[in-house]
C-alpha positions as MATLAB code, in Angstrom:
seq = 'MDTITAKILVFLLSVFVLIIVAHQVTLLFDDSYETETATLYSSAEKVSFKGIYVRNETVVKSSTNGVLSYPELDGNKIAKDSVVAYVYKSAEDIYINQRIEALNQEVELLEKEQNPGTTAVVRPEFISALIEEKYQTITSLIARNNLSQLAEERKNFQSLLGIYQIIIGEETDYSDRIDRLSKEIEELEKKKSQPIDVITVPDSGYFISYADGYENVLSPDKLSGITVDKVKEIIENDGYDSTKVSKNAVGKIVNGYEWKLIGLINENDAFFRMGQDVTVKLSSTPDTVNAVIEDIIESEDSKESIIVLSCEKLNYNLVQCRTERVELILNDYSGIKVPREAIRFNKNNEKGVYILQGQKIAFKKLDVIYECDDYLLSKVNSDTGYISVYDDIITSGEIPAEIIEQASETTAAEEETTAPQETGSSLKTDSASETSGDGENV';
ca = [
      53.470  112.789 -101.488;
      54.104  111.021 -104.734;
      54.627  114.310 -106.535;
      56.951  115.637 -103.840;
      58.899  112.388 -103.789;
      59.211  112.454 -107.567;
      60.481  116.037 -107.470;
      63.054  115.130 -104.819;
      64.225  112.136 -106.824;
      64.491  114.255 -110.003;
      66.462  116.882 -108.073;
      68.848  114.307 -106.621;
      69.278  112.666 -110.020;
      70.031  116.041 -111.597;
      72.627  116.799 -108.933;
      74.215  113.382 -109.490;
      74.380  113.959 -113.271;
      75.949  117.381 -112.742;
      78.549  115.877 -110.429;
      79.420  113.206 -113.007;
      79.668  115.788 -115.814;
      81.744  118.115 -113.652;
      84.035  115.223 -112.765;
      84.535  114.328 -116.417;
      85.192  117.951 -117.375;
      87.651  118.199 -114.505;
      89.433  115.110 -115.780;
      89.581  116.584 -119.257;
      90.551  120.118 -118.357;
      92.183  119.910 -114.974;
      94.034  123.143 -114.131;
      96.991  120.947 -113.208;
      97.699  120.388 -116.913;
     100.585  122.441 -118.174;
     100.937  122.972 -121.918;
     103.488  124.289 -124.392;
     102.636  125.499 -127.882;
     104.325  123.537 -130.675;
     106.518  125.789 -132.832;
     108.979  125.391 -135.675;
     112.580  125.213 -134.498;
     116.017  124.682 -136.001;
     118.834  122.824 -134.299;
     122.372  122.064 -135.419;
     125.272  119.985 -134.162;
     128.255  122.303 -133.830;
     131.899  121.681 -132.979;
     134.468  124.451 -132.461;
     138.243  124.189 -132.769;
     141.320  126.122 -133.898;
     141.798  125.409 -137.578;
     144.969  125.420 -139.673;
     144.891  126.188 -143.407;
     146.704  123.825 -145.750;
     147.239  125.114 -149.305;
     149.531  124.844 -152.304;
     151.816  127.819 -151.707;
     154.972  129.117 -153.390;
     157.314  131.477 -151.553;
     158.355  134.513 -153.622;
     161.955  135.634 -153.021;
     164.263  138.522 -153.927;
     168.041  138.767 -153.681;
     168.043  142.595 -153.820;
     168.545  144.480 -150.551;
     166.255  147.432 -149.918;
     162.798  148.483 -148.766;
     159.763  146.749 -150.248;
     156.653  148.451 -151.592;
     153.587  146.348 -152.446;
     151.207  147.613 -155.152;
     148.529  145.004 -154.334;
     146.458  144.366 -151.206;
     147.006  141.078 -149.414;
     144.642  138.456 -150.756;
     144.214  139.986 -154.204;
     144.159  137.585 -157.140;
     146.915  138.359 -159.628;
     147.868  137.094 -163.080;
     151.032  135.395 -164.212;
     154.082  137.731 -164.486;
     152.304  140.433 -162.453;
     154.383  142.860 -160.365;
     153.938  142.062 -156.669;
     156.658  144.269 -155.151;
     159.080  147.101 -155.873;
     162.447  147.408 -154.121;
     163.596  150.944 -153.220;
     166.742  152.232 -151.540;
     164.839  153.924 -148.697;
     161.384  154.350 -147.160;
     161.451  158.020 -148.243;
     161.470  156.905 -151.873;
     158.371  154.821 -151.249;
     156.564  157.689 -149.514;
     157.263  160.103 -152.408;
     155.958  157.655 -154.997;
     152.843  156.844 -152.966;
     152.175  160.557 -152.400;
     152.454  161.325 -156.119;
     150.048  158.486 -156.943;
     147.513  159.656 -154.343;
     147.653  163.291 -155.571;
     147.214  162.238 -159.194;
     144.128  160.236 -158.242;
     142.677  163.226 -156.384;
     143.247  165.543 -159.369;
     141.542  163.014 -161.636;
     138.512  162.896 -159.331;
     138.250  166.693 -159.059;
     138.342  167.099 -162.834;
     135.596  164.506 -163.159;
     133.492  166.167 -160.456;
     133.544  169.620 -162.076;
     132.873  168.338 -165.613;
     129.995  170.488 -166.997;
     128.676  167.499 -168.917;
     127.794  165.957 -165.533;
     126.950  168.890 -163.251;
     124.695  170.675 -165.791;
     122.231  167.843 -166.354;
     122.137  165.812 -163.124;
     119.459  166.644 -160.536;
     120.355  166.896 -156.810;
     117.897  164.195 -155.698;
     119.423  161.726 -158.160;
     122.961  162.285 -156.847;
     121.680  162.202 -153.264;
     120.184  158.750 -153.873;
     123.473  157.526 -155.380;
     125.392  158.850 -152.376;
     123.113  156.922 -150.020;
     123.514  153.780 -152.135;
     127.327  154.047 -152.125;
     127.310  154.635 -148.374;
     125.342  151.429 -147.840;
     127.742  149.548 -150.151;
     130.784  150.756 -148.195;
     129.145  149.821 -144.879;
     128.406  146.339 -146.208;
     131.970  145.855 -147.466;
     133.403  146.854 -144.090;
     131.047  144.463 -142.292;
     132.117  141.613 -144.593;
     135.800  142.593 -144.278;
     135.968  142.891 -148.065;
     138.823  145.380 -148.380;
     139.610  144.515 -151.983;
     136.654  146.595 -153.273;
     136.647  149.196 -150.519;
     139.231  151.564 -152.052;
     137.373  151.788 -155.385;
     133.990  152.343 -153.724;
     135.518  155.049 -151.529;
     136.694  156.942 -154.635;
     133.228  156.676 -156.175;
     131.661  157.961 -152.966;
     134.060  160.917 -152.818;
     133.360  161.769 -156.470;
     129.595  161.829 -155.893;
     130.023  164.147 -152.901;
     132.099  166.539 -155.021;
     129.503  166.593 -157.810;
     126.728  167.217 -155.267;
     128.590  170.219 -153.802;
     128.665  171.894 -157.224;
     125.042  171.043 -158.099;
     123.661  172.611 -154.894;
     125.903  175.681 -155.281;
     128.281  175.078 -152.389;
     131.189  175.043 -154.862;
     131.618  176.682 -158.284;
     134.488  174.493 -159.452;
     137.697  172.952 -158.109;
     140.229  174.793 -160.281;
     142.134  176.338 -157.358;
     142.435  173.001 -155.616;
     143.614  171.304 -158.822;
     146.287  173.979 -159.352;
     147.670  173.538 -155.815;
     147.796  169.755 -156.168;
     149.475  169.990 -159.584;
     152.253  172.208 -158.164;
     152.829  169.747 -155.298;
     153.046  166.873 -157.776;
     155.564  168.835 -159.833;
     157.823  169.378 -156.798;
     157.627  165.705 -155.747;
     158.457  164.518 -159.254;
     161.854  166.231 -158.910;
     162.623  164.035 -155.857;
     161.177  160.825 -157.259;
     163.438  157.755 -157.519;
     162.932  154.657 -159.614;
     162.879  151.233 -157.915;
     166.141  149.329 -157.910;
     164.303  146.070 -158.551;
     160.867  144.889 -159.707;
     159.593  141.532 -158.447;
     157.131  139.515 -160.512;
     155.521  136.113 -160.014;
     155.796  133.125 -162.374;
     152.235  131.900 -161.814;
     148.770  133.285 -161.164;
     147.150  133.023 -157.736;
     146.393  134.927 -154.557;
     149.311  136.997 -153.288;
     150.205  137.442 -149.602;
     152.966  139.892 -148.648;
     154.556  137.652 -146.023;
     155.687  134.081 -145.412;
     155.031  132.212 -142.148;
     157.559  129.362 -142.343;
     154.967  126.600 -142.812;
     154.590  126.848 -146.609;
     156.540  123.632 -147.212;
     155.266  121.792 -144.119;
     151.570  122.453 -144.653;
     151.067  121.297 -148.215;
     148.221  118.932 -149.213;
     150.590  116.155 -150.332;
     152.293  116.012 -146.908;
     149.192  115.786 -144.713;
     149.288  112.002 -144.371;
     152.340  112.244 -142.117;
     151.145  115.012 -139.832;
     150.846  114.287 -136.105;
     148.780  115.627 -133.232;
     151.929  117.097 -131.668;
     152.715  118.988 -134.881;
     149.195  120.382 -135.047;
     149.484  121.547 -131.430;
     152.834  123.192 -132.149;
     151.435  125.154 -135.107;
     148.413  126.282 -133.083;
     150.606  127.368 -130.160;
     152.784  129.398 -132.575;
     149.620  130.913 -134.061;
     150.717  129.694 -137.470;
     154.055  131.545 -137.591;
     157.596  130.190 -137.215;
     160.206  132.916 -137.715;
     163.057  130.385 -137.681;
     161.776  128.832 -140.903;
     161.043  132.063 -142.806;
     163.610  132.806 -145.524;
     165.422  136.142 -145.172;
     164.862  136.724 -148.887;
     161.116  136.070 -148.713;
     158.969  138.812 -150.257;
     155.675  136.964 -149.848;
     153.916  133.964 -151.306;
     151.477  132.879 -153.985;
     148.541  130.635 -153.083;
     147.983  128.429 -156.117;
     144.701  126.953 -157.294;
     141.303  127.003 -155.619;
     141.444  123.845 -153.503;
     142.414  124.157 -149.843;
     142.193  122.073 -146.720;
     141.610  122.848 -143.065;
     142.861  120.677 -140.212;
     142.273  120.730 -136.464;
     141.951  118.614 -133.351;
     138.579  117.143 -132.396;
     137.124  114.692 -129.905;
     135.095  112.155 -131.871;
     132.821  111.676 -128.858;
     131.573  115.273 -129.160;
     129.554  114.578 -132.323;
     129.021  112.119 -135.128;
     131.765  112.531 -137.753;
     132.072  110.465 -140.900;
     134.361  110.710 -143.910;
     132.671  112.106 -147.002;
     130.164  114.050 -144.893;
     129.161  117.498 -146.203;
     129.532  120.189 -143.547;
     129.170  123.935 -143.191;
     132.135  125.922 -141.857;
     131.941  129.273 -140.072;
     135.219  131.193 -139.881;
     136.169  134.127 -137.678;
     137.697  136.027 -140.637;
     134.477  136.280 -142.638;
     130.711  136.403 -141.956;
     130.106  134.108 -144.927;
     129.882  130.350 -144.425;
     131.836  127.837 -146.506;
     130.715  124.387 -147.643;
     133.315  121.667 -147.140;
     133.686  117.884 -146.955;
     135.254  115.768 -144.209;
     138.078  114.218 -146.222;
     139.794  112.274 -143.464;
     139.883  111.650 -139.712;
     143.370  110.719 -138.504;
     143.219  108.919 -135.159;
     145.942  109.171 -132.520;
     146.961  107.165 -129.456;
     144.749  109.443 -127.361;
     141.131  108.444 -128.015;
     140.023  112.000 -127.218;
     142.226  113.607 -129.879;
     141.881  113.048 -133.615;
     142.922  115.186 -136.567;
     140.045  116.187 -138.814;
     140.812  117.095 -142.424;
     138.296  119.265 -144.278;
     138.475  119.871 -148.017;
     137.012  122.724 -150.054;
     137.333  123.913 -153.654;
     136.223  127.513 -153.123;
     138.982  130.032 -152.393;
     138.591  133.791 -152.015;
     140.168  136.948 -150.592;
     139.250  136.190 -146.971;
     140.461  132.577 -146.973;
     144.106  133.192 -147.869;
     145.185  135.828 -145.361;
     145.434  133.664 -142.230;
     147.243  130.440 -141.372;
     145.137  129.726 -138.280;
     141.754  130.908 -137.098;
     138.774  129.888 -134.998;
     136.427  127.477 -136.761;
     132.850  126.430 -136.044;
     131.893  123.218 -137.796;
     128.179  122.659 -138.418;
     127.657  118.940 -138.974;
     123.884  118.659 -139.217;
     121.190  121.306 -139.445;
     117.652  120.145 -138.648;
     114.351  122.021 -138.823;
     111.077  120.702 -137.425;
     108.456  121.000 -134.701;
     110.011  121.329 -131.251;
     108.653  118.924 -128.622;
     109.859  119.050 -124.997;
     111.179  115.691 -123.838;
     108.985  115.628 -120.715;
     105.882  115.680 -122.950;
     106.702  112.442 -124.771;
     104.258  109.581 -124.173;
     103.548  106.136 -125.651;
     100.016  105.036 -126.441;
      98.685  101.483 -126.074;
     100.135  100.629 -129.486;
     103.587  101.638 -128.165;
     103.755  104.575 -130.599;
     105.827  107.593 -129.566;
     103.866  110.818 -129.428;
     102.339  113.516 -127.238;
      98.926  114.348 -125.829;
      97.485  117.714 -126.797;
      94.506  119.809 -125.773;
      92.335  119.952 -128.883;
      89.149  121.916 -128.428;
      87.229  120.130 -125.665;
      89.184  116.919 -126.001;
      92.558  115.438 -125.250;
      94.067  113.843 -128.356;
      97.167  111.769 -129.011;
      99.506  112.957 -131.799;
     102.341  110.837 -133.161;
     105.890  112.092 -133.726;
     108.059  111.748 -136.819;
     111.414  112.202 -135.078;
     114.289  113.706 -137.079;
     116.514  114.948 -134.239;
     116.848  114.328 -130.490;
     118.874  115.874 -127.684;
     118.663  115.831 -123.873;
     115.966  118.525 -123.557;
     113.812  118.202 -126.657;
     113.310  116.512 -130.001;
     112.272  117.741 -133.443;
     109.397  116.138 -135.290;
     109.140  116.402 -139.060;
     106.342  118.631 -140.342;
     103.725  116.161 -141.562;
     100.429  116.900 -143.320;
      98.862  113.790 -141.754;
      96.452  114.905 -139.004;
      97.624  111.997 -136.865;
     100.985  113.735 -136.328;
     101.914  116.765 -134.245;
     101.269  120.088 -135.975;
     102.518  123.628 -135.474;
     100.548  125.522 -132.785;
      99.202  122.365 -131.125;
      98.993  122.778 -127.326;
     101.246  120.009 -126.036;
     100.519  118.687 -122.549;
     103.840  118.708 -120.687;
     102.592  117.609 -117.260;
      99.449  116.160 -115.720;
      97.922  112.692 -115.382;
      96.149  111.456 -118.504;
      93.011  109.427 -117.546;
      93.005  105.774 -118.636;
      89.804  106.190 -120.647;
      91.422  109.030 -122.617;
      94.432  106.828 -123.409;
      92.076  104.068 -124.566;
      90.098  106.443 -126.800;
      93.303  107.980 -128.236;
      94.675  104.547 -129.138;
      91.423  103.569 -130.851;
      91.388  106.855 -132.788;
      94.999  106.399 -133.868;
      94.331  102.828 -135.017;
      91.342  103.989 -137.045;
      93.379  106.736 -138.706;
      96.130  104.239 -139.558;
      93.630  101.949 -141.293;
      92.506  104.913 -143.423;
      96.004  106.089 -144.381;
      97.921  102.786 -144.221;
      99.020  102.610 -147.906;
     100.677  106.031 -147.691;
     101.919  106.225 -144.120;
     102.810  102.767 -142.788;
     106.324  102.656 -144.233;
     107.200  106.133 -142.980;
     105.877  105.425 -139.495;
     107.836  102.191 -139.145;
     111.043  103.863 -140.307;
     110.667  106.673 -137.782;
     109.970  104.342 -134.869;
     112.933  102.169 -135.785;
     115.258  105.166 -135.945;
     114.162  106.498 -132.583;
     114.561  103.133 -130.885;
     118.018  102.296 -132.259;
     119.648  105.694 -131.764;
     120.711  105.759 -128.171;
     122.710  108.982 -128.345;
     119.960  111.082 -129.887;
     121.387  111.040 -133.432;
     119.232  110.653 -136.494;
     119.969  107.215 -137.989;
];
């Protein structure tokens, strides 16, 4: 009986131990826990508005009546005393001159393509590789809306194709074609007329072949007196007022490299401050521009203020429009993304998250650099006490009290070990997160 009783007691004790262990495992790894893997994430504060360019501009005029022909593309940079326009009696005169120029360029290319010094020594695979390279260059220029280099690259591409045709035996030479073009040029030269006037510019700058009527209104030295109503008027007119454009206007010169951009914003949409460096995305170009918030002019309406951006980098794309859509990037943060519903506080009132770590639940602190309604970003930190990339963050599920107690003790022990290096950083982070009610990084 004693042996049987002992066996029964051992069996019951074993069952009880198994139940306790199973209960603890269930507490630790309850299927009700939902997790999300911590990953790197970037977030930026963005504000969009219709922007208006403000530049130092000089209207170019001509008193000669006739039809204008422009030798330069809009947005090209030109030197002082450069020719920006020719005045002809009729459009037919312009067509003849443009046709002669185009035919001369084609003859020049054909003569280059059939030059024995090139075709006799170049291998087909070499030219084929150059053709592919030029094709990629042209595609890139079109995508970036860089038309200033497109014409030259197109000629180079055409020349390579002509050379390739001779190398592979598709063509012997282009003598017949050159003869036909030369005869056409000869006939057109008989009808050619000289311009009745040549228009030059007194200063260097970027030339635009039209005026919009706002050249004198939108100058940097007059911005202090601009009003919200005036900004709205310019935007509604899409940056063009025909009543203010001079009848003698040939175009305009954009002087210098500094320009400004103004628009209407609601200061409640984001945190703006004067002197702040920002990134600007413009609809006219895929490239971004770095600028500075120079001024914020408040109005009677608290929801409407005029923002003034300043930049010292001017190029082909930035001089061709008066107004365009702008996306202003105020702050760009990168860190570990943590869902807001996962945020917990341990017994030491430290902000963090609980993660599944092997066979344990551990508490990881957060070094907050950005917050919004749905998530926050924690700075990547080499300290093992902070959240790391690929940690499994517990987003829902009840954390047992004993786990919270153990996590707090572990955190306190880690702090004692790393206190000289980490205490200052931790206090700064906690202070920032507590004092920033709108989710901004303070």
